[in-house]
The first five atom37 places (N, CA, C, CB, O) and aatype in JSON, in Angstrom:
{
  "aatype": [12, 9, 19, 19, 0, 9, 9, 7, 10, 10, 0, 0, 9, 0, 9, 14, 2, 10, 19, 1, 0, 1, 15, 16, 15, 5, 0, 2, 0, 4, 9, 2, 2, 12, 8, 5, 9, 3, 7, 15, 19, 16, 6, 17, 0, 10, 6, 11, 7, 11, 11, 16, 7, 3, 14, 0, 14, 15, 10, 16, 3, 3, 10, 16, 14, 18, 10, 11, 10, 2, 15, 15, 15, 15, 9, 14, 15, 4, 14, 0, 7, 7, 15, 18, 9, 9, 7, 16, 9, 7, 0, 9, 14, 5, 9, 16, 4, 15, 10, 15, 16, 16, 19, 3, 14, 14, 8, 19, 10, 17],
  "atom_mask": [
    [1, 1, 1, 1, 1],
    [1, 1, 1, 1, 1],
    [1, 1, 1, 1, 1],
    [1, 1, 1, 1, 1],
    [1, 1, 1, 1, 1],
    [1, 1, 1, 1, 1],
    [1, 1, 1, 1, 1],
    [1, 1, 1, 0, 1],
    [1, 1, 1, 1, 1],
    [1, 1, 1, 1, 1],
    [1, 1, 1, 1, 1],
    [1, 1, 1, 1, 1],
    [1, 1, 1, 1, 1],
    [1, 1, 1, 1, 1],
    [1, 1, 1, 1, 1],
    [1, 1, 1, 1, 1],
    [1, 1, 1, 1, 1],
    [1, 1, 1, 1, 1],
    [1, 1, 1, 1, 1],
    [1, 1, 1, 1, 1],
    [1, 1, 1, 1, 1],
    [1, 1, 1, 1, 1],
    [1, 1, 1, 1, 1],
    [1, 1, 1, 1, 1],
    [1, 1, 1, 1, 1],
    [1, 1, 1, 1, 1],
    [1, 1, 1, 1, 1],
    [1, 1, 1, 1, 1],
    [1, 1, 1, 1, 1],
    [1, 1, 1, 1, 1],
    [1, 1, 1, 1, 1],
    [1, 1, 1, 1, 1],
    [1, 1, 1, 1, 1],
    [1, 1, 1, 1, 1],
    [1, 1, 1, 1, 1],
    [1, 1, 1, 1, 1],
    [1, 1, 1, 1, 1],
    [1, 1, 1, 1, 1],
    [1, 1, 1, 0, 1],
    [1, 1, 1, 1, 1],
    [1, 1, 1, 1, 1],
    [1, 1, 1, 1, 1],
    [1, 1, 1, 1, 1],
    [1, 1, 1, 1, 1],
    [1, 1, 1, 1, 1],
    [1, 1, 1, 1, 1],
    [1, 1, 1, 1, 1],
    [1, 1, 1, 1, 1],
    [1, 1, 1, 0, 1],
    [1, 1, 1, 1, 1],
    [1, 1, 1, 1, 1],
    [1, 1, 1, 1, 1],
    [1, 1, 1, 0, 1],
    [1, 1, 1, 1, 1],
    [1, 1, 1, 1, 1],
    [1, 1, 1, 1, 1],
    [1, 1, 1, 1, 1],
    [1, 1, 1, 1, 1],
    [1, 1, 1, 1, 1],
    [1, 1, 1, 1, 1],
    [1, 1, 1, 1, 1],
    [1, 1, 1, 1, 1],
    [1, 1, 1, 1, 1],
    [1, 1, 1, 1, 1],
    [1, 1, 1, 1, 1],
    [1, 1, 1, 1, 1],
    [1, 1, 1, 1, 1],
    [1, 1, 1, 1, 1],
    [1, 1, 1, 1, 1],
    [1, 1, 1, 1, 1],
    [1, 1, 1, 1, 1],
    [1, 1, 1, 1, 1],
    [1, 1, 1, 1, 1],
    [1, 1, 1, 1, 1],
    [1, 1, 1, 1, 1],
    [1, 1, 1, 1, 1],
    [1, 1, 1, 1, 1],
    [1, 1, 1, 1, 1],
    [1, 1, 1, 1, 1],
    [1, 1, 1, 1, 1],
    [1, 1, 1, 0, 1],
    [1, 1, 1, 0, 1],
    [1, 1, 1, 1, 1],
    [1, 1, 1, 1, 1],
    [1, 1, 1, 1, 1],
    [1, 1, 1, 1, 1],
    [1, 1, 1, 0, 1],
    [1, 1, 1, 1, 1],
    [1, 1, 1, 1, 1],
    [1, 1, 1, 0, 1],
    [1, 1, 1, 1, 1],
    [1, 1, 1, 1, 1],
    [1, 1, 1, 1, 1],
    [1, 1, 1, 1, 1],
    [1, 1, 1, 1, 1],
    [1, 1, 1, 1, 1],
    [1, 1, 1, 1, 1],
    [1, 1, 1, 1, 1],
    [1, 1, 1, 1, 1],
    [1, 1, 1, 1, 1],
    [1, 1, 1, 1, 1],
    [1, 1, 1, 1, 1],
    [1, 1, 1, 1, 1],
    [1, 1, 1, 1, 1],
    [1, 1, 1, 1, 1],
    [1, 1, 1, 1, 1],
    [1, 1, 1, 1, 1],
    [1, 1, 1, 1, 1],
    [1, 1, 1, 1, 1],
    [1, 1, 1, 1, 1]
  ],
  "atom_positions": [
    [[-36.93, 24.99, 9.84], [-35.75, 25.55, 9.25], [-34.54, 25.36, 10.19], [-35.97, 27.04, 8.94], [-33.41, 25.18, 9.73]],
    [[-34.78, 25.41, 11.47], [-33.71, 25.21, 12.44], [-33.17, 23.78, 12.33], [-34.21, 25.5, 13.87], [-31.97, 23.55, 12.43]],
    [[-34.06, 22.82, 12.14], [-33.65, 21.42, 12.01], [-32.75, 21.24, 10.79], [-34.89, 20.5, 11.91], [-31.74, 20.55, 10.86]],
    [[-33.12, 21.87, 9.67], [-32.31, 21.78, 8.45], [-30.94, 22.41, 8.68], [-33.03, 22.47, 7.27], [-29.93, 21.89, 8.2]],
    [[-30.89, 23.52, 9.4], [-29.62, 24.17, 9.69], [-28.74, 23.29, 10.58], [-29.85, 25.53, 10.36], [-27.53, 23.21, 10.36]],
    [[-29.32, 22.64, 11.55], [-28.56, 21.74, 12.43], [-28.02, 20.55, 11.65], [-29.44, 21.26, 13.61], [-26.87, 20.16, 11.83]],
    [[-28.84, 19.97, 10.78], [-28.4, 18.84, 9.95], [-27.27, 19.28, 9.03], [-29.58, 18.28, 9.12], [-26.3, 18.54, 8.85]],
    [[-27.37, 20.46, 8.45], [-26.3, 20.99, 7.6], [-25.01, 21.2, 8.38], [0.0, 0.0, 0.0], [-23.93, 20.91, 7.87]],
    [[-25.11, 21.69, 9.58], [-23.94, 21.9, 10.43], [-23.28, 20.56, 10.78], [-24.34, 22.65, 11.7], [-22.06, 20.44, 10.74]],
    [[-24.08, 19.58, 11.13], [-23.54, 18.26, 11.45], [-22.87, 17.62, 10.24], [-24.64, 17.34, 11.99], [-21.83, 16.98, 10.36]],
    [[-23.47, 17.8, 9.06], [-22.87, 17.26, 7.84], [-21.56, 17.97, 7.53], [-23.85, 17.42, 6.65], [-20.6, 17.33, 7.09]],
    [[-21.5, 19.26, 7.76], [-20.27, 20.02, 7.51], [-19.13, 19.56, 8.43], [-20.52, 21.52, 7.7], [-17.96, 19.64, 8.07]],
    [[-19.48, 19.09, 9.6], [-18.47, 18.58, 10.53], [-18.09, 17.14, 10.19], [-18.99, 18.66, 11.97], [-16.91, 16.79, 10.24]],
    [[-19.06, 16.32, 9.83], [-18.83, 14.89, 9.65], [-18.12, 14.55, 8.34], [-20.13, 14.16, 9.7], [-17.25, 13.67, 8.34]],
    [[-18.45, 15.2, 7.25], [-17.91, 14.81, 5.93], [-16.38, 14.94, 5.87], [-18.54, 15.67, 4.84], [-15.74, 14.0, 5.4]],
    [[-15.76, 16.04, 6.3], [-14.29, 16.09, 6.26], [-13.63, 15.0, 7.12], [-13.81, 17.45, 6.73], [-12.58, 14.47, 6.75]],
    [[-14.25, 14.68, 8.26], [-13.7, 13.62, 9.1], [-13.79, 12.26, 8.42], [-14.43, 13.58, 10.44], [-12.88, 11.45, 8.56]],
    [[-14.86, 12.0, 7.7], [-14.99, 10.75, 6.97], [-13.96, 10.65, 5.85], [-16.4, 10.62, 6.4], [-13.39, 9.58, 5.63]],
    [[-13.72, 11.74, 5.16], [-12.73, 11.75, 4.08], [-11.34, 11.51, 4.66], [-12.77, 13.09, 3.3], [-10.57, 10.74, 4.08]],
    [[-11.01, 12.13, 5.77], [-9.72, 11.96, 6.41], [-9.55, 10.52, 6.9], [-9.55, 12.94, 7.57], [-8.48, 9.94, 6.75]],
    [[-10.59, 9.95, 7.48], [-10.53, 8.56, 7.95], [-10.33, 7.6, 6.79], [-11.8, 8.19, 8.73], [-9.6, 6.62, 6.92]],
    [[-10.97, 7.86, 5.68], [-10.82, 7.01, 4.49], [-9.38, 7.08, 3.96], [-11.81, 7.45, 3.39], [-8.8, 6.05, 3.63]],
    [[-8.82, 8.27, 3.88], [-7.44, 8.43, 3.41], [-6.46, 7.73, 4.33], [-7.09, 9.9, 3.3], [-5.51, 7.09, 3.86]],
    [[-6.67, 7.85, 5.62], [-5.78, 7.21, 6.59], [-5.87, 5.69, 6.48], [-6.13, 7.65, 8.0], [-4.84, 5.01, 6.53]],
    [[-7.07, 5.16, 6.34], [-7.2, 3.7, 6.24], [-6.61, 3.18, 4.93], [-8.67, 3.28, 6.34], [-6.04, 2.09, 4.9]],
    [[-6.73, 3.95, 3.84], [-6.1, 3.54, 2.58], [-4.58, 3.53, 2.71], [-6.53, 4.49, 1.44], [-3.93, 2.61, 2.21]],
    [[-4.02, 4.53, 3.36], [-2.57, 4.57, 3.55], [-2.1, 3.41, 4.41], [-2.14, 5.9, 4.2], [-1.09, 2.78, 4.11]],
    [[-2.84, 3.1, 5.48], [-2.47, 1.97, 6.34], [-2.54, 0.65, 5.6], [-3.36, 1.92, 7.57], [-1.66, -0.2, 5.75]],
    [[-3.58, 0.46, 4.79], [-3.7, -0.77, 4.01], [-2.57, -0.88, 2.99], [-5.06, -0.82, 3.29], [-2.03, -1.96, 2.79]],
    [[-2.21, 0.22, 2.36], [-1.11, 0.23, 1.39], [0.2, -0.13, 2.07], [-1.0, 1.6, 0.71], [0.97, -0.92, 1.54]],
    [[0.46, 0.45, 3.23], [1.69, 0.17, 3.96], [1.73, -1.3, 4.4], [1.82, 1.09, 5.19], [2.79, -1.93, 4.34]],
    [[0.6, -1.84, 4.84], [0.55, -3.25, 5.21], [0.82, -4.14, 4.0], [-0.82, -3.59, 5.82], [1.53, -5.14, 4.11]],
    [[0.27, -3.78, 2.84], [0.55, -4.54, 1.62], [2.03, -4.49, 1.28], [-0.29, -3.99, 0.44], [2.62, -5.5, 0.89]],
    [[2.64, -3.3, 1.43], [4.07, -3.18, 1.13], [4.91, -4.01, 2.09], [4.5, -1.71, 1.2], [5.93, -4.57, 1.68]],
    [[4.5, -4.1, 3.36], [5.21, -4.97, 4.32], [5.15, -6.42, 3.85], [4.6, -4.83, 5.73], [6.15, -7.13, 3.88]],
    [[3.97, -6.85, 3.43], [3.79, -8.22, 2.97], [4.64, -8.49, 1.73], [2.31, -8.5, 2.66], [5.3, -9.53, 1.64]],
    [[4.63, -7.57, 0.77], [5.41, -7.75, -0.46], [6.91, -7.7, -0.15], [5.04, -6.66, -1.5], [7.68, -8.46, -0.73]],
    [[7.32, -6.81, 0.76], [8.72, -6.71, 1.14], [9.21, -8.03, 1.74], [8.92, -5.56, 2.14], [10.31, -8.49, 1.42]],
    [[8.4, -8.62, 2.6], [8.76, -9.91, 3.17], [8.86, -11.01, 2.12], [0.0, 0.0, 0.0], [9.74, -11.87, 2.19]],
    [[7.96, -10.97, 1.15], [8.0, -11.99, 0.09], [9.21, -11.8, -0.81], [6.72, -11.94, -0.74], [9.77, -12.78, -1.3]],
    [[9.62, -10.56, -1.04], [10.84, -10.3, -1.84], [12.05, -10.85, -1.11], [11.01, -8.77, -2.12], [12.92, -11.48, -1.71]],
    [[12.12, -10.62, 0.19], [13.24, -11.12, 0.98], [13.27, -12.65, 0.98], [13.15, -10.6, 2.43], [14.33, -13.25, 0.8]],
    [[12.11, -13.26, 1.17], [12.03, -14.72, 1.15], [12.43, -15.27, -0.22], [10.62, -15.19, 1.51], [13.17, -16.25, -0.31]],
    [[11.95, -14.64, -1.29], [12.3, -15.05, -2.65], [13.81, -14.95, -2.87], [11.54, -14.19, -3.69], [14.43, -15.85, -3.44]],
    [[14.4, -13.84, -2.42], [15.83, -13.62, -2.62], [16.66, -14.66, -1.86], [16.23, -12.22, -2.16], [17.65, -15.16, -2.38]],
    [[16.25, -14.99, -0.65], [16.96, -16.01, 0.12], [16.86, -17.38, -0.54], [16.41, -16.07, 1.55], [17.84, -18.12, -0.63]],
    [[15.67, -17.7, -1.0], [15.46, -19.01, -1.62], [16.19, -19.15, -2.95], [13.98, -19.24, -1.84], [16.67, -20.23, -3.29]],
    [[16.29, -18.06, -3.7], [16.92, -18.09, -5.01], [18.42, -17.76, -4.96], [16.23, -17.13, -5.94], [19.08, -17.78, -6.0]],
    [[18.95, -17.46, -3.79], [20.37, -17.18, -3.66], [20.77, -15.82, -4.21], [0.0, 0.0, 0.0], [21.9, -15.65, -4.67]],
    [[19.87, -14.86, -4.18], [20.18, -13.51, -4.67], [20.92, -12.73, -3.6], [18.88, -12.76, -5.08], [20.83, -13.05, -2.41]],
    [[21.64, -11.72, -4.02], [22.38, -10.89, -3.07], [21.99, -9.43, -3.25], [23.9, -11.07, -3.25], [21.3, -9.07, -4.21]],
    [[22.43, -8.6, -2.34], [22.13, -7.18, -2.38], [22.58, -6.57, -3.71], [22.8, -6.45, -1.2], [23.7, -6.79, -4.16]],
    [[21.67, -5.82, -4.32], [21.97, -5.16, -5.58], [21.49, -5.93, -6.81], [0.0, 0.0, 0.0], [21.51, -5.39, -7.92]],
    [[21.07, -7.18, -6.62], [20.55, -7.94, -7.76], [19.22, -7.35, -8.22], [20.36, -9.43, -7.38], [18.55, -6.67, -7.44]],
    [[18.84, -7.59, -9.48], [17.59, -7.05, -9.99], [16.37, -7.57, -9.23], [17.45, -7.36, -11.45], [16.39, -8.66, -8.66]],
    [[15.34, -6.78, -9.25], [14.12, -7.11, -8.54], [13.36, -8.24, -9.23], [13.22, -5.89, -8.42], [13.43, -8.39, -10.45]],
    [[12.63, -9.04, -8.44], [11.8, -10.07, -9.04], [10.54, -9.47, -9.65], [11.43, -11.12, -8.01], [10.18, -8.33, -9.37]],
    [[9.87, -10.24, -10.48], [8.6, -9.82, -11.05], [7.51, -9.98, -10.0], [8.26, -10.62, -12.33], [7.38, -11.04, -9.39]],
    [[6.73, -8.95, -9.8], [5.68, -9.0, -8.8], [4.64, -10.05, -9.14], [5.01, -7.64, -8.66], [4.17, -10.77, -8.26]],
    [[4.27, -10.16, -10.4], [3.21, -11.09, -10.78], [3.71, -12.51, -11.0], [2.53, -10.6, -12.02], [2.99, -13.45, -10.7]],
    [[4.91, -12.68, -11.51], [5.39, -14.02, -11.83], [6.18, -14.66, -10.68], [6.26, -13.97, -13.06], [5.87, -15.77, -10.25]],
    [[7.19, -13.96, -10.18], [8.09, -14.55, -9.2], [7.52, -14.57, -7.78], [9.37, -13.8, -9.2], [7.78, -15.51, -7.03]],
    [[6.76, -13.55, -7.41], [6.36, -13.42, -6.01], [5.0, -14.02, -5.67], [6.35, -11.99, -5.64], [4.66, -14.12, -4.49]],
    [[4.23, -14.41, -6.65], [2.89, -14.94, -6.38], [2.91, -16.11, -5.39], [2.25, -15.39, -7.67], [2.05, -16.14, -4.51]],
    [[3.84, -17.06, -5.48], [3.82, -18.15, -4.5], [4.16, -17.72, -3.08], [4.79, -19.21, -4.93], [3.87, -18.45, -2.13]],
    [[4.76, -16.55, -2.92], [5.19, -16.09, -1.6], [4.21, -15.13, -0.95], [6.53, -15.44, -1.7], [4.39, -14.75, 0.2]],
    [[3.17, -14.74, -1.66], [2.22, -13.75, -1.16], [0.88, -14.38, -0.82], [2.01, -12.64, -2.18], [0.45, -15.34, -1.45]],
    [[0.24, -13.82, 0.18], [-1.14, -14.19, 0.46], [-2.0, -13.39, -0.51], [-1.53, -13.9, 1.97], [-2.06, -12.16, -0.43]],
    [[-2.66, -14.08, -1.42], [-3.46, -13.42, -2.44], [-4.78, -12.96, -1.84], [-3.7, -14.35, -3.64], [-5.23, -13.5, -0.83]],
    [[-5.39, -11.95, -2.46], [-6.67, -11.45, -1.96], [-7.81, -12.37, -2.39], [-6.91, -10.02, -2.45], [-7.57, -13.42, -2.98]],
    [[-9.03, -11.98, -2.11], [-10.19, -12.84, -2.36], [-10.4, -13.16, -3.84], [-11.43, -12.19, -1.82], [-11.04, -14.16, -4.16]],
    [[-9.89, -12.33, -4.72], [-10.03, -12.6, -6.16], [-8.78, -13.3, -6.72], [-10.28, -11.29, -6.93], [-8.56, -13.31, -7.94]],
    [[-7.97, -13.88, -5.84], [-6.76, -14.62, -6.2], [-5.76, -13.78, -6.99], [-7.12, -15.84, -7.01], [-5.12, -14.26, -7.93]],
    [[-5.63, -12.52, -6.61], [-4.64, -11.65, -7.24], [-3.8, -10.99, -6.15], [-5.33, -10.58, -8.14], [-4.14, -11.0, -4.97]],
    [[-2.7, -10.4, -6.58], [-1.79, -9.74, -5.65], [-2.47, -8.5, -5.08], [-0.45, -9.36, -6.35], [-3.1, -7.76, -5.83]],
    [[-2.35, -8.26, -3.76], [-2.97, -7.07, -3.18], [-2.48, -5.79, -3.87], [-2.67, -7.0, -1.68], [-1.3, -5.66, -4.19]],
    [[-3.39, -4.88, -4.09], [-3.03, -3.62, -4.74], [-3.28, -2.46, -3.78], [-3.84, -3.43, -6.05], [-3.95, -2.61, -2.76]],
    [[-2.73, -1.33, -4.13], [-2.92, -0.13, -3.32], [-4.39, 0.27, -3.38], [-1.99, 1.04, -3.81], [-4.93, 0.44, -4.47]],
    [[-5.05, 0.41, -2.24], [-6.47, 0.76, -2.25], [-6.76, 2.16, -2.79], [-7.02, 0.64, -0.88], [-7.9, 2.47, -3.13]],
    [[-5.74, 3.01, -2.86], [-5.94, 4.37, -3.36], [-5.66, 4.46, -4.86], [-5.04, 5.34, -2.61], [-5.75, 5.54, -5.44]],
    [[-5.33, 3.32, -5.5], [-5.11, 3.32, -6.94], [-3.67, 3.41, -7.36], [0.0, 0.0, 0.0], [-3.39, 3.51, -8.56]],
    [[-2.74, 3.38, -6.43], [-1.33, 3.42, -6.77], [-0.84, 2.05, -7.23], [0.0, 0.0, 0.0], [-1.59, 1.07, -7.2]],
    [[0.4, 2.0, -7.65], [1.0, 0.72, -8.05], [2.3, 0.54, -7.28], [1.25, 0.66, -9.6], [2.95, 1.51, -6.89]],
    [[2.66, -0.71, -7.07], [3.86, -1.01, -6.3], [5.06, -1.17, -7.22], [3.66, -2.27, -5.47], [4.96, -1.77, -8.29]],
    [[6.19, -0.62, -6.79], [7.43, -0.66, -7.55], [8.47, -1.34, -6.67], [7.89, 0.78, -7.99], [8.75, -0.89, -5.56]],
    [[9.05, -2.42, -7.18], [10.05, -3.16, -6.42], [11.42, -2.7, -6.88], [9.88, -4.7, -6.6], [11.73, -2.74, -8.07]],
    [[12.25, -2.27, -5.94], [13.61, -1.85, -6.25], [14.54, -3.04, -6.24], [0.0, 0.0, 0.0], [14.1, -4.19, -6.22]],
    [[15.8, -2.78, -6.27], [16.78, -3.86, -6.25], [16.76, -4.58, -4.91], [18.19, -3.33, -6.56], [16.29, -4.03, -3.91]],
    [[17.25, -5.78, -4.9], [17.29, -6.57, -3.67], [18.15, -5.86, -2.64], [17.83, -8.01, -3.96], [19.27, -5.43, -2.93]],
    [[17.63, -5.74, -1.43], [18.36, -5.12, -0.34], [18.27, -3.62, -0.27], [0.0, 0.0, 0.0], [18.8, -3.02, 0.66]],
    [[17.62, -2.98, -1.25], [17.48, -1.52, -1.22], [16.58, -1.12, -0.05], [16.92, -0.99, -2.57], [15.71, -1.89, 0.36]],
    [[16.78, 0.07, 0.45], [15.92, 0.57, 1.52], [15.26, 1.84, 1.05], [16.73, 0.81, 2.83], [15.96, 2.83, 0.83]],
    [[13.97, 1.9, 0.87], [13.04, 0.78, 0.97], [13.12, -0.1, -0.28], [11.61, 1.3, 1.17], [13.49, 0.36, -1.36]],
    [[12.78, -1.35, -0.1], [12.85, -2.32, -1.19], [11.62, -2.22, -2.09], [12.98, -3.73, -0.63], [11.67, -2.61, -3.26]],
    [[10.53, -1.71, -1.55], [9.3, -1.54, -2.32], [8.7, -0.18, -2.01], [8.28, -2.66, -2.0], [8.73, 0.29, -0.87]],
    [[8.16, 0.47, -3.05], [7.52, 1.77, -2.88], [6.17, 1.77, -3.59], [8.42, 2.91, -3.42], [5.91, 0.94, -4.46]],
    [[5.34, 2.7, -3.2], [4.04, 2.91, -3.86], [4.19, 4.12, -4.77], [2.88, 3.11, -2.8], [4.87, 5.09, -4.43]],
    [[3.56, 4.07, -5.93], [3.67, 5.19, -6.86], [3.05, 6.47, -6.29], [2.99, 4.84, -8.17], [3.37, 7.56, -6.75]],
    [[2.19, 6.33, -5.3], [1.58, 7.52, -4.68], [2.42, 8.07, -3.54], [0.19, 7.18, -4.16], [2.16, 9.17, -3.06]],
    [[3.42, 7.33, -3.1], [4.24, 7.58, -1.92], [3.96, 8.9, -1.21], [5.67, 7.53, -2.29], [3.18, 8.91, -0.26]],
    [[4.55, 9.99, -1.63], [4.38, 11.26, -0.91], [3.45, 12.23, -1.63], [5.72, 11.92, -0.71], [3.35, 13.39, -1.23]],
    [[2.78, 11.78, -2.68], [1.88, 12.69, -3.41], [0.51, 12.78, -2.76], [1.73, 12.23, -4.84], [-0.29, 13.62, -3.17]],
    [[0.24, 11.95, -1.77], [-1.05, 11.98, -1.08], [-0.81, 12.21, 0.41], [-1.85, 10.66, -1.31], [0.31, 12.04, 0.9]],
    [[-1.85, 12.58, 1.09], [-1.75, 12.8, 2.54], [-2.78, 11.91, 3.23], [-1.97, 14.3, 2.92], [-3.96, 12.04, 2.91]],
    [[-2.42, 11.04, 4.12], [-1.08, 10.72, 4.6], [-0.28, 9.94, 3.57], [-1.16, 9.94, 5.88], [-0.86, 9.26, 2.73]],
    [[1.04, 10.03, 3.62], [1.89, 9.39, 2.6], [1.86, 7.87, 2.68], [3.31, 9.88, 2.74], [1.7, 7.29, 3.75]],
    [[2.03, 7.24, 1.53], [2.1, 5.77, 1.43], [3.58, 5.4, 1.38], [1.33, 5.23, 0.15], [4.1, 5.06, 0.32]],
    [[4.23, 5.46, 2.52], [5.67, 5.25, 2.58], [5.97, 4.14, 3.59], [6.42, 6.55, 2.97], [5.47, 4.16, 4.71]],
    [[6.77, 3.18, 3.16], [7.21, 2.1, 4.04], [8.5, 2.55, 4.7], [7.43, 0.75, 3.24], [9.52, 2.73, 4.04]],
    [[8.46, 2.75, 6.01], [9.63, 3.25, 6.74], [10.56, 2.16, 7.07], [9.23, 3.96, 7.99], [11.6, 2.4, 7.68]]
  ]
}
């Protein structure tokens, strides 16, 4: 019975830490994806002669040639299930995640 109690205690300590580590890694992956997409938007805007305030490009149509696609040949997505929203050219931030501050840690590109 003591062994079962010790295993339960260790599980009670380990599970919250695993959940927190998973959330942190998802936020970091999302932020890295936003950095990549932000760079591709800037490159697209420079190549197409766009200026600050112009409408955003299409993530799937316009930016695909400028992005490193994932293993399934698609645009990287938020690992926590959010979606990316591209603002106008030159906006700060130029790209946001739909989960931005609704999760902890936040998916915010600084």
